[in-house]
C-alpha positions as CSV (number, residue, x, y, z in Angstrom):
1,X,-9.6,21.5,-10.3
2,X,-8.5,18.0,-9.1
3,X,-11.0,15.2,-9.0
4,X,-12.7,14.4,-5.8
5,X,-11.6,11.1,-4.1
6,X,-14.3,8.6,-3.2
7,X,-15.2,8.1,0.4
8,X,-13.8,4.5,0.3
9,X,-10.5,5.8,-1.2
10,X,-10.3,8.4,1.6
11,X,-10.8,5.7,4.3
12,X,-8.1,3.5,2.8
13,X,-5.7,6.4,2.6
14,X,-6.4,7.3,6.2
15,X,-5.9,3.7,7.3
16,X,-2.5,3.6,5.5
17,X,-1.4,6.9,7.1
18,X,-2.5,5.6,10.6
19,X,-0.6,2.3,10.1
20,X,2.5,4.2,8.8
21,X,2.4,6.4,11.9
22,X,1.9,3.4,14.2
23,X,4.9,1.6,12.7
24,X,7.1,4.7,12.8
25,X,6.2,5.1,16.5
26,X,7.6,1.6,17.2
27,X,10.9,2.6,15.7
28,X,12.8,2.7,12.4
29,X,13.1,-1.1,12.1
30,X,9.3,-1.6,12.3
31,X,8.7,1.2,9.7
32,X,11.4,-0.2,7.4
33,X,9.8,-3.7,7.6
34,X,6.4,-2.2,6.7
35,X,7.8,-0.3,3.7
36,X,9.7,-3.3,2.4
37,X,6.6,-5.6,2.9
38,X,4.5,-3.1,0.9
39,X,7.0,-3.0,-1.9
40,X,7.2,-6.7,-2.1
41,X,3.4,-7.0,-2.2
42,X,3.2,-4.4,-5.0
43,X,5.8,-6.3,-7.1
44,X,4.3,-9.7,-6.7
45,X,0.7,-8.5,-7.2
46,X,1.8,-6.6,-10.4
47,X,3.6,-9.7,-11.6
48,X,0.6,-11.9,-10.9
49,X,-1.7,-9.4,-12.6
50,X,0.4,-9.4,-15.8
51,X,0.5,-13.2,-15.8
52,X,-3.2,-13.5,-15.4
53,X,-3.9,-10.8,-18.0
54,X,-1.6,-12.8,-20.4
55,X,-3.7,-15.9,-19.9
56,X,-6.9,-14.2,-21.1
């Protein structure tokens, strides 16, 4: 049986889905921009996290 997601996690997931749908409704360019922006944020945040962890 899978673990139950927290309420906060469910809210964030719903917000992401809503924003994805909203961007998709504005066209493929808007959706692509959102996808690329999220990828870049994930990369930079991961890099920064590893850097800060290395300084500990």
